[in-house]
C-alpha positions as CSV (number, residue, x, y, z in Angstrom):
1,M,-7.6,5.8,-16.8
2,S,-11.4,6.5,-17.4
3,W,-13.6,8.1,-14.2
4,L,-15.7,4.8,-13.8
5,Q,-12.3,3.0,-12.3
6,R,-11.6,5.1,-10.2
7,W,-15.0,5.0,-8.4
8,N,-14.5,0.7,-8.7
9,F,-14.3,0.5,-5.8
10,I,-13.4,-3.6,-5.1
11,E,-10.9,-2.8,-8.0
12,R,-9.3,-0.7,-5.8
13,A,-9.1,-2.6,-2.7
14,R,-7.8,-5.5,-5.1
15,I,-4.1,-2.9,-6.0
16,E,-4.3,-1.7,-2.4
17,R,-3.7,-4.9,-1.1
18,Q,-0.8,-5.6,-3.9
19,L,1.1,-3.0,-1.9
20,W,-0.3,-4.1,1.3
21,E,1.0,-7.8,0.9
22,A,4.5,-6.5,-0.3
23,F,4.4,-4.3,2.7
24,E,4.3,-8.1,4.3
25,R,6.9,-9.1,2.4
26,R,9.3,-6.7,3.8
27,E,10.0,-5.7,0.0
28,D,11.6,-2.2,-0.7
29,L,7.8,-0.6,-1.6
30,E,9.4,3.1,-2.6
31,A,11.8,0.9,-5.7
32,L,8.0,-1.3,-6.1
33,V,6.3,2.5,-6.8
34,E,9.1,4.2,-7.9
35,E,9.2,1.3,-11.2
36,C,5.7,1.6,-11.6
37,R,6.3,5.8,-11.7
38,G,8.5,4.3,-14.2
39,A,5.9,2.7,-17.1
40,V,3.6,5.3,-16.1
41,A,6.3,7.8,-17.1
42,A,7.0,5.6,-20.4
43,G,3.8,5.4,-21.8
44,D,1.9,2.1,-20.0
45,R,-1.0,4.2,-19.5
46,Q,-3.0,1.5,-18.0
47,R,-0.6,1.7,-14.7
48,A,-1.0,4.7,-14.0
49,F,-4.8,4.4,-11.8
50,Q,-2.2,1.4,-10.6
51,L,0.5,4.2,-9.5
52,E,-2.4,6.6,-8.2
53,V,-3.3,4.5,-5.5
54,W,-0.2,2.9,-4.8
55,Q,1.3,6.1,-3.7
56,T,-1.8,7.2,-1.4
57,T,-2.0,3.7,0.1
58,L,2.2,4.0,0.7
59,Q,1.8,7.6,2.9
60,R,-0.3,5.9,5.1
61,I,1.4,2.3,5.1
62,R,4.5,4.6,6.4
63,K,2.2,7.2,8.5
64,I,0.9,3.2,10.4
65,E,4.3,2.7,11.1
66,T,4.8,5.9,12.7
67,L,2.3,6.2,14.7
68,M,3.0,2.7,16.0
69,A,6.7,3.1,16.3
70,G,8.3,2.5,19.7
71,K,4.7,1.3,21.2
72,Q,4.7,-3.1,22.0
73,P,2.8,-5.2,22.3
74,E,0.8,-5.1,26.0
75,P,2.3,-8.8,27.2
76,E,-0.7,-11.2,28.6
77,A,-2.0,-11.2,32.0
78,P,-1.4,-13.9,33.5
79,Q,-4.4,-16.8,33.2
80,E,-5.8,-17.8,36.7
81,R,-6.4,-21.8,36.4
């Protein structure tokens, strides 16, 4: 991975979005990260940056889930006519 890729915010955001979209589809995020980790371990150096971004993004997703656990959406106030 080149140092330039680390600072490419557009590429980082695109890779983060892949995992967020998988989250929205209710896919198994840990399985996706493990599959990526396996590919890197098998020698796929192109996916090393993806793994780095996904690991960080997965931590953020889980932290947000923890913070939001038990919170219910606020009921809408009745509208006056």
